Legacy VTK file of the C-alpha trace (Angstrom):
# vtk DataFile Version 3.0
C-alpha trace
ASCII
DATASET POLYDATA
POINTS 360 float
-0.101 0.032 0.003
1.341 3.487 -1.102
1.865 5.756 1.872
1.897 8.901 -0.249
-1.051 8.867 -2.852
0.349 10.373 -6.098
-1.449 13.166 -7.883
-2.616 11.986 -11.116
-3.319 14.642 -14.235
-5.378 13.197 -16.995
-4.886 15.898 -20.570
-8.165 15.399 -22.536
-12.104 15.604 -21.391
-12.972 13.517 -24.676
-14.647 10.347 -23.904
-11.457 8.308 -23.227
-10.211 10.856 -20.761
-13.229 11.608 -18.847
-14.062 7.786 -18.863
-10.236 7.179 -17.453
-10.897 9.794 -14.824
-14.401 8.317 -13.719
-12.367 5.166 -13.453
-9.815 6.178 -11.214
-11.678 8.573 -8.987
-14.071 5.411 -7.834
-11.048 3.667 -6.814
-10.121 7.006 -4.297
-7.282 8.357 -6.586
-6.137 11.846 -6.452
-7.018 12.917 -10.177
-7.208 16.044 -11.954
-8.999 16.423 -15.470
-7.578 19.123 -17.601
-8.994 19.939 -21.301
-8.503 23.001 -23.115
-12.343 23.535 -24.433
-15.497 24.643 -22.308
-16.503 21.167 -21.444
-16.250 17.453 -21.672
-16.320 15.801 -25.022
-16.509 19.032 -27.487
-13.152 17.926 -29.371
-13.365 14.423 -31.652
-15.679 12.932 -29.140
-18.379 15.638 -30.411
-17.970 14.741 -34.221
-18.390 10.950 -33.529
-21.619 8.546 -34.695
-21.745 7.074 -31.511
-22.517 3.300 -32.305
-21.471 0.434 -30.006
-21.388 -2.408 -31.709
-18.889 -5.474 -33.239
-21.044 -5.774 -36.224
-18.602 -3.638 -38.397
-15.473 -5.352 -36.880
-14.154 -8.931 -38.852
-14.178 -11.945 -36.696
-10.752 -13.182 -36.367
-8.733 -10.155 -36.234
-7.219 -8.877 -32.886
-9.760 -5.622 -32.874
-12.397 -8.173 -33.239
-11.807 -9.573 -29.868
-11.058 -6.461 -28.249
-14.312 -4.924 -29.486
-15.902 -7.713 -28.106
-15.097 -6.884 -24.679
-15.198 -3.688 -25.006
-19.300 -4.071 -25.841
-19.375 -6.640 -22.576
-17.740 -3.713 -20.826
-20.663 -1.352 -21.634
-23.092 -3.956 -19.966
-20.904 -3.678 -16.556
-20.801 0.226 -17.467
-24.547 0.050 -17.105
-24.905 -1.508 -13.683
-22.562 0.667 -12.318
-23.816 4.108 -13.547
-27.137 3.699 -14.747
-27.823 6.805 -15.860
-24.673 6.878 -18.322
-26.831 5.050 -20.769
-30.280 5.884 -19.463
-31.013 7.137 -23.150
-29.119 4.683 -25.148
-31.332 3.215 -27.936
-30.506 -0.803 -28.416
-30.176 -2.268 -31.657
-28.857 -2.126 -35.431
-30.031 -3.451 -38.500
-27.367 -4.114 -41.475
-27.770 -5.266 -44.711
-25.194 -4.972 -47.975
-25.777 -4.749 -51.980
-27.028 -8.483 -52.380
-29.070 -10.802 -49.959
-26.334 -13.380 -50.404
-23.568 -10.919 -49.137
-25.898 -10.157 -46.046
-26.615 -13.442 -45.314
-22.983 -14.203 -45.082
-22.206 -11.540 -42.970
-24.664 -13.005 -40.895
-22.894 -16.197 -40.702
-19.813 -14.659 -40.366
-20.582 -13.269 -36.858
-22.803 -16.209 -35.554
-19.766 -18.476 -35.962
-17.773 -16.303 -34.540
-20.433 -16.706 -31.097
-22.120 -13.049 -31.781
-25.957 -12.851 -30.875
-27.028 -11.573 -34.426
-29.896 -12.408 -36.361
-30.785 -12.809 -40.133
-34.311 -11.192 -40.267
-36.892 -11.311 -43.252
-37.881 -8.204 -45.534
-41.522 -8.395 -43.527
-39.748 -8.064 -40.112
-37.944 -5.294 -41.324
-41.132 -3.538 -42.852
-42.699 -3.629 -39.700
-39.911 -2.575 -37.028
-38.408 0.492 -39.446
-42.174 1.510 -41.614
-40.365 4.359 -43.093
-37.671 2.795 -45.214
-38.876 3.146 -48.881
-36.443 0.388 -50.109
-36.744 -2.636 -47.746
-33.986 -4.986 -48.335
-34.845 -8.939 -48.444
-32.800 -9.472 -45.741
-30.793 -7.436 -42.811
-28.593 -8.929 -39.976
-30.139 -7.529 -36.507
-27.245 -6.733 -33.825
-29.845 -6.593 -30.581
-26.839 -6.023 -28.383
-25.705 -2.393 -30.297
-26.607 0.663 -28.934
-26.706 4.273 -30.296
-25.405 7.156 -27.958
-24.613 10.592 -27.958
-20.978 10.451 -27.155
-20.709 13.894 -25.564
-23.234 13.381 -23.182
-21.906 10.229 -22.144
-18.461 12.313 -21.677
-20.691 14.662 -19.319
-21.928 12.042 -17.484
-18.484 10.396 -16.497
-17.295 13.429 -15.402
-19.863 14.354 -13.291
-19.519 11.059 -11.645
-16.028 11.665 -11.300
-16.240 15.085 -9.375
-18.776 13.374 -7.209
-16.286 10.823 -6.252
-13.889 13.349 -5.764
-11.797 13.929 -8.609
-11.487 17.478 -10.136
-11.364 19.055 -13.232
-10.289 22.359 -15.113
-11.622 23.633 -18.399
-10.433 25.836 -20.945
-7.180 24.818 -19.627
-4.272 24.198 -22.237
-1.539 22.206 -21.327
1.734 23.981 -23.252
4.300 21.494 -22.213
5.009 18.592 -19.674
7.654 19.123 -17.250
10.216 16.641 -15.904
13.364 15.758 -14.018
15.731 12.974 -13.458
13.941 10.892 -16.486
10.185 11.533 -14.424
6.922 13.419 -14.802
6.806 16.186 -12.343
3.836 18.390 -13.837
2.367 20.417 -16.440
2.765 23.980 -18.038
-0.826 25.376 -18.019
-0.945 28.801 -18.937
1.695 30.957 -16.941
1.810 28.293 -14.204
3.296 24.897 -13.269
0.707 21.931 -12.001
2.399 19.196 -9.662
1.405 15.624 -11.555
3.358 12.420 -10.000
1.789 10.781 -13.090
-0.021 12.158 -16.512
-2.282 10.207 -18.555
-2.544 11.487 -22.048
-5.728 11.001 -23.444
-5.780 13.851 -25.982
-5.988 12.031 -29.112
-3.978 13.961 -31.805
-2.706 16.605 -29.514
-0.553 13.865 -27.658
2.071 14.336 -30.688
2.138 17.960 -29.430
2.413 17.326 -25.692
5.545 14.868 -25.859
7.096 16.648 -29.208
9.299 18.573 -26.336
10.214 15.547 -24.827
11.947 14.235 -27.968
9.439 11.186 -28.630
7.198 10.018 -31.581
4.196 8.572 -30.422
2.926 6.842 -33.833
-0.334 8.796 -33.484
-1.761 9.217 -36.765
-5.065 11.202 -38.344
-8.226 9.701 -39.559
-10.765 11.873 -40.761
-14.419 11.147 -40.609
-17.476 13.168 -40.998
-20.116 13.344 -38.958
-23.793 14.963 -40.671
-26.484 16.343 -38.556
-29.797 16.549 -39.908
-32.716 18.783 -38.049
-36.008 16.311 -38.212
-39.201 17.019 -36.915
-40.682 13.441 -36.393
-39.437 9.955 -35.915
-38.121 8.179 -38.516
-35.796 5.186 -37.477
-35.742 3.177 -34.375
-32.514 1.451 -34.512
-29.013 2.420 -36.449
-29.676 1.449 -40.063
-26.656 0.846 -42.507
-26.793 -0.112 -45.895
-24.525 0.468 -49.204
-25.595 4.024 -49.632
-26.384 5.103 -45.766
-25.448 5.101 -41.917
-27.609 6.465 -40.136
-29.477 6.865 -36.640
-31.865 9.067 -34.891
-31.704 10.851 -31.365
-34.388 11.338 -29.065
-34.862 15.164 -30.056
-35.375 13.744 -33.716
-31.882 15.122 -34.836
-30.558 12.389 -37.663
-27.166 11.842 -37.609
-25.208 10.238 -40.750
-21.366 9.035 -40.781
-19.157 8.994 -43.479
-15.696 8.696 -44.172
-14.022 11.884 -45.543
-10.724 13.292 -47.549
-10.696 16.714 -48.194
-10.715 17.646 -52.004
-11.743 20.939 -52.145
-15.146 22.763 -51.990
-17.079 20.425 -54.053
-16.389 17.632 -51.945
-16.160 19.771 -48.804
-18.740 18.683 -45.596
-21.765 20.856 -46.900
-21.614 19.762 -50.169
-20.981 15.959 -49.210
-24.229 16.883 -46.585
-26.279 18.237 -49.254
-25.621 15.092 -51.130
-26.438 12.894 -48.411
-29.602 14.364 -47.841
-30.853 13.403 -51.411
-29.601 9.662 -50.601
-31.364 9.709 -47.357
-34.407 10.953 -48.984
-34.636 8.114 -51.526
-33.975 5.605 -48.584
-36.214 6.759 -45.928
-39.813 8.716 -45.977
-38.682 11.974 -44.793
-40.600 14.966 -43.413
-40.855 17.856 -45.788
-38.600 20.089 -43.287
-35.868 17.995 -42.701
-32.669 20.449 -43.621
-28.984 19.754 -42.978
-27.882 21.459 -39.150
-23.842 20.972 -39.496
-21.456 19.297 -41.269
-18.437 18.313 -38.781
-15.036 16.602 -39.565
-13.386 14.514 -36.142
-9.990 13.870 -36.873
-9.780 10.521 -35.340
-6.572 9.180 -33.288
-5.310 5.899 -35.049
-2.469 3.335 -35.249
-0.817 2.311 -38.467
-2.016 -1.152 -37.216
-5.870 -0.066 -36.199
-4.970 -0.892 -32.714
-4.946 1.329 -29.846
-2.182 2.120 -27.560
-2.237 2.068 -23.772
0.763 1.940 -21.090
3.462 4.056 -19.584
6.038 5.628 -22.319
9.190 3.883 -21.310
11.287 7.053 -22.247
9.992 8.975 -19.320
8.623 7.635 -15.723
5.336 8.591 -15.161
4.011 9.519 -18.398
0.915 7.131 -19.810
-0.648 7.007 -22.944
-4.253 5.900 -24.059
-5.207 6.808 -27.535
-7.254 5.276 -30.512
-9.897 4.507 -32.693
-12.833 3.293 -31.879
-13.182 5.652 -28.930
-16.393 5.555 -28.188
-16.595 1.623 -28.092
-13.227 1.438 -26.611
-13.865 4.058 -23.854
-15.285 1.954 -20.531
-12.681 -1.088 -21.080
-9.761 1.671 -21.664
-10.504 2.991 -18.535
-10.512 0.138 -16.190
-7.482 -1.080 -17.551
-5.903 2.110 -17.283
-7.221 2.187 -13.948
-5.623 -1.085 -13.265
-2.185 -0.493 -14.604
-2.162 2.444 -12.860
-3.361 1.740 -9.116
-2.497 -1.812 -9.157
0.185 -2.421 -11.713
-1.874 -4.987 -13.841
-0.575 -4.494 -17.284
-3.381 -6.017 -19.837
-2.953 -8.743 -22.954
-6.036 -6.947 -24.690
-4.101 -3.607 -25.904
-0.517 -2.903 -26.944
1.776 -0.947 -25.202
3.031 2.665 -26.676
6.004 1.627 -28.883
7.564 5.537 -29.244
10.592 6.128 -30.807
12.980 9.403 -30.482
12.437 11.882 -32.970
LINES 1 361
360 0 1 2 3 4 5 6 7 8 9 10 11 12 13 14 15 16 17 18 19 20 21 22 23 24 25 26 27 28 29 30 31 32 33 34 35 36 37 38 39 40 41 42 43 44 45 46 47 48 49 50 51 52 53 54 55 56 57 58 59 60 61 62 63 64 65 66 67 68 69 70 71 72 73 74 75 76 77 78 79 80 81 82 83 84 85 86 87 88 89 90 91 92 93 94 95 96 97 98 99 100 101 102 103 104 105 106 107 108 109 110 111 112 113 114 115 116 117 118 119 120 121 122 123 124 125 126 127 128 129 130 131 132 133 134 135 136 137 138 139 140 141 142 143 144 145 146 147 148 149 150 151 152 153 154 155 156 157 158 159 160 161 162 163 164 165 166 167 168 169 170 171 172 173 174 175 176 177 178 179 180 181 182 183 184 185 186 187 188 189 190 191 192 193 194 195 196 197 198 199 200 201 202 203 204 205 206 207 208 209 210 211 212 213 214 215 216 217 218 219 220 221 222 223 224 225 226 227 228 229 230 231 232 233 234 235 236 237 238 239 240 241 242 243 244 245 246 247 248 249 250 251 252 253 254 255 256 257 258 259 260 261 262 263 264 265 266 267 268 269 270 271 272 273 274 275 276 277 278 279 280 281 282 283 284 285 286 287 288 289 290 291 292 293 294 295 296 297 298 299 300 301 302 303 304 305 306 307 308 309 310 311 312 313 314 315 316 317 318 319 320 321 322 323 324 325 326 327 328 329 330 331 332 333 334 335 336 337 338 339 340 341 342 343 344 345 346 347 348 349 350 351 352 353 354 355 356 357 358 359
């Protein structure tokens, strides 16, 4: 047992940093959360689609086993912090360009032990009556969740503060300070904040934080587009993914569409893609006449070359910890628990690789 409790600072109040702060705080850690934004989840987390699933993974890959563990962790979160998922919508329907491809998708995940079902056109039409082009069949994944990542980050932080954590927003970390090969604190504005352990959960900003220490983390950027459409009535009940569209609807009837994104001039900019996607939605769904594009936001997701996240202490600096990777919303509860176990118990996971940082 430690006689002196270490001061832990978590940099980044996105979904990962907020979840980590919560997991540390409920175990009695002395933890401070910092973010340059005004509130939790206002960075790339606020541009995430919010689909908790394994149906988009590929059985046999290391990431698939990780996603399965992460989705199971959401069930544990629901038991421990019910308000975190109180407004999450369950279930998704996924179909491919042909019935054969859809059947193969269902069989692939069923062989992997997933709770998915192949449902017929009549069932789909009953469940989603505003679909204009009902497929012959679809894969129903009942344990998927559709949630608001920003709201979840805020609930994590609220629960962490209630458990004794502290937080500072509008606080940009300018540099990490070290002495004799270990962390001593951070420069925030014109002052130094002491910390024994710094958890870097700031996504792509991690590179900036460690560059002054002569370290490269391998974090890369993968842009994605989140489109929001104002809508006056309910249109879809579950997440729907078909060859032309990936859509969900919030409780206030806002429609969300996720798209991959490559910057390629104004004609293929976010606004233009959003308008074209509205035409696709009109083909696929019976929409009310007043649906309109409300926002088109690009989120620069942090990824690593192998597609797996990274978790662990950096070997170059004692007390400096990294927690980053995609898909952050799916992985957040699992990464949070594993981070708390490693920092507080010294228990290292085999599920997620550690950082392989190199000098710059």
